[in-house]
ZAPA-748189 format. One record per residue (C-alpha): residue in one letter; x, y, z. Coordinates in steps of 0.02 Angstrom, whole numbers, padded with zeros to 5 digits. Layout:
R; code; X; Y; Z
R; a; X; Y; Z;
...
end
This chain:
R; code; X; Y; Z
R; m; 06669; 06539; 04317;
R; r; 06621; 06394; 04432;
R; r; 06470; 06491; 04497;
R; a; 06411; 06525; 04319;
R; s; 06419; 06339; 04275;
R; i; 06317; 06294; 04432;
R; v; 06185; 06424; 04385;
R; l; 06179; 06357; 04207;
R; a; 06159; 06178; 04271;
R; m; 06015; 06230; 04385;
R; l; 05933; 06327; 04243;
R; a; 05946; 06175; 04127;
R; t; 05869; 06065; 04261;
R; t; 05727; 06189; 04284;
R; l; 05693; 06199; 04099;
R; a; 05688; 06010; 04090;
R; g; 05544; 06016; 04213;
R; r; 05629; 05926; 04355;
R; l; 05636; 06064; 04484;
R; p; 05549; 06233; 04501;
R; l; 05664; 06383; 04475;
R; a; 05641; 06454; 04650;
R; q; 05692; 06287; 04728;
R; a; 05840; 06273; 04610;
R; q; 05906; 06441; 04667;
R; e; 05886; 06399; 04851;
R; s; 05954; 06222; 04848;
R; g; 06102; 06126; 04786;
R; a; 06126; 05967; 04685;
R; p; 06091; 05837; 04824;
R; q; 05911; 05897; 04840;
R; v; 05889; 05886; 04651;
R; q; 05928; 05699; 04659;
R; a; 05807; 05674; 04805;
R; q; 05668; 05761; 04708;
R; e; 05705; 05656; 04553;
R; s; 05686; 05495; 04653;
R; s; 05523; 05555; 04731;
R; a; 05459; 05600; 04557;
R; s; 05498; 05424; 04495;
R; q; 05405; 05352; 04647;
R; a; 05254; 05461; 04603;
R; q; 05259; 05394; 04424;
R; v; 05258; 05215; 04490;
R; q; 05108; 05255; 04600;
R; t; 05012; 05334; 04456;
R; q; 05045; 05179; 04349;
R; k; 04955; 05070; 04476;
R; g; 04773; 05045; 04431;
R; p; 04661; 04912; 04357;
R; t; 04751; 04759; 04291;
R; l; 04693; 04650; 04147;
R; g; 04697; 04461; 04151;
R; g; 04592; 04315; 04099;
R; h; 04565; 04128; 04099;
R; i; 04529; 03979; 03987;
R; g; 04472; 03804; 04029;
R; f; 04332; 03679; 04015;
R; v; 04173; 03648; 04114;
R; l; 04077; 03486; 04140;
R; p; 03892; 03492; 04190;
R; l; 03892; 03344; 04309;
R; v; 03710; 03339; 04368;
R; t; 03560; 03436; 04301;
R; h; 03382; 03448; 04368;
R; s; 03266; 03512; 04232;
R; g; 03078; 03499; 04206;
R; g; 03057; 03376; 04350;
R; q; 03195; 03257; 04289;
R; t; 03372; 03234; 04350;
R; t; 03508; 03186; 04226;
R; s; 03695; 03163; 04240;
R; l; 03841; 03191; 04124;
R; a; 03830; 03007; 04073;
R; d; 03648; 03030; 04020;
R; q; 03676; 03192; 03924;
R; p; 03860; 03217; 03879;
R; a; 03908; 03401; 03863;
R; v; 04063; 03506; 03882;
R; g; 04090; 03694; 03886;
R; f; 04247; 03794; 03851;
R; p; 04244; 03955; 03953;
R; v; 04355; 04100; 03900;
R; g; 04358; 04251; 04015;
R; i; 04429; 04426; 04028;
R; t; 04459; 04492; 04204;
R; v; 04480; 04673; 04261;
R; k; 04546; 04688; 04438;
R; g; 04572; 04846; 04539;
R; s; 04672; 04871; 04698;
R; g; 04538; 04790; 04808;
R; r; 04474; 04612; 04823;
R; t; 04335; 04625; 04692;
R; a; 04361; 04592; 04507;
R; f; 04246; 04605; 04357;
R; d; 04251; 04451; 04247;
R; l; 04169; 04436; 04075;
R; e; 04159; 04255; 04021;
R; f; 04101; 04177; 03857;
R; v; 04053; 03993; 03864;
R; p; 04026; 03896; 03703;
R; q; 03950; 03727; 03752;
R; y; 03929; 03572; 03646;
R; n; 03786; 03454; 03691;
R; a; 03813; 03279; 03618;
R; t; 03633; 03216; 03637;
R; g; 03466; 03262; 03560;
R; q; 03487; 03394; 03426;
R; r; 03676; 03407; 03461;
R; l; 03664; 03594; 03487;
R; t; 03807; 03712; 03519;
R; t; 03758; 03859; 03630;
R; l; 03848; 04017; 03682;
R; t; 03823; 04095; 03854;
R; v; 03877; 04273; 03891;
R; h; 03924; 04268; 04075;
R; p; 03972; 04435; 04158;
R; g; 04001; 04436; 04345;
R; l; 04094; 04491; 04500;
R; i; 04225; 04386; 04587;
R; y; 04274; 04421; 04768;
R; s; 04442; 04357; 04832;
R; l; 04437; 04279; 05005;
R; g; 04626; 04257; 05013;
R; h; 04735; 04101; 05014;
R; g; 04682; 04063; 04834;
R; y; 04494; 04056; 04872;
R; a; 04362; 04164; 04788;
R; v; 04173; 04171; 04774;
R; g; 04072; 04252; 04639;
R; l; 03907; 04278; 04553;
R; r; 03879; 04289; 04366;
R; a; 03730; 04339; 04261;
R; a; 03694; 04220; 04117;
R; f; 03623; 04260; 03945;
R; v; 03611; 04117; 03821;
R; v; 03629; 04185; 03645;
R; d; 03485; 04150; 03523;
R; n; 03389; 04056; 03659;
R; p; 03247; 04108; 03778;
R; t; 03358; 04073; 03929;
R; v; 03429; 04190; 04061;
R; g; 03490; 04158; 04237;
R; f; 03633; 04170; 04359;
R; t; 03781; 04065; 04418;
R; p; 03851; 04068; 04595;
R; l; 04027; 03996; 04607;
R; v; 04168; 03949; 04726;
R; n; 04346; 03949; 04658;
R; k; 04514; 03883; 04721;
R; s; 04675; 03929; 04629;
R; w; 04858; 03882; 04645;
R; p; 04999; 03992; 04577;
R; i; 05113; 03931; 04437;
R; k; 05290; 03970; 04495;
R; h; 05374; 03996; 04327;
R; n; 05422; 04179; 04305;
R; n; 05415; 04179; 04115;
R; s; 05253; 04079; 04098;
R; l; 05102; 04155; 04009;
R; f; 04990; 04068; 04136;
R; k; 04996; 04130; 04317;
R; a; 04884; 04003; 04406;
R; y; 04778; 03849; 04381;
R; f; 04609; 03831; 04464;
R; v; 04459; 03721; 04504;
R; e; 04287; 03799; 04518;
R; a; 04119; 03731; 04577;
R; d; 03973; 03813; 04485;
R; l; 03785; 03805; 04514;
R; p; 03705; 03874; 04355;
R; v; 03522; 03920; 04380;
R; r; 03428; 03957; 04219;
R; f; 03254; 04019; 04180;
R; n; 03200; 03942; 04015;
R; r; 03044; 04023; 03941;
R; p; 03016; 03949; 03766;
R; v; 02868; 04016; 03668;
R; g; 02724; 03890; 03664;
R; a; 02814; 03762; 03775;
R; p; 02826; 03733; 03963;
R; a; 02966; 03815; 04062;
R; t; 03100; 03692; 04117;
R; n; 03208; 03803; 04232;
R; p; 03364; 03693; 04241;
R; v; 03481; 03693; 04390;
R; t; 03652; 03614; 04363;
R; f; 03802; 03569; 04469;
R; a; 03958; 03591; 04362;
R; m; 04147; 03585; 04384;
R; h; 04259; 03707; 04293;
R; f; 04447; 03674; 04271;
R; g; 04568; 03796; 04192;
R; v; 04718; 03912; 04194;
R; a; 04726; 04100; 04225;
R; f; 04841; 04226; 04146;
end
């Protein structure tokens, strides 16, 4: 009777997909538990993969050289509000897609939107460098933005935000308006924000 119950238990385990039938007949219960734990470890390993995160903040264009003139934030007040989505794999490189609406308080008081995809490379100890492409929506302007970033972790376990950061940006733009001279602005900007 006892032997029949052991055979039935091994058959039920096999039908549940936890252990092949040949192994169930050759082995006893302790090996079944070892295989179950190795199967759960395999599931944890298969769940590892790209992670999704992001950031929000504000950016201040401190100094801009454009069309032979240099202006500062005091001369031409402007502020941008970057919002980004980050996809990070198991290595040091991450893909970051950022959208930057920017309000310019002088001149025509325009609001622009820059689509800013790029790659960020972690140097360790909270430092990262990156390069973004830049496409200004509804404007004859394209370019690129090299950056250096320093972040500090937020040590609250239940917080939505995982780190805060400071970033130095050097946006280089190629402005080609129809029927007007190219200005090709280069800006030094500081970006402050939080990551999640």
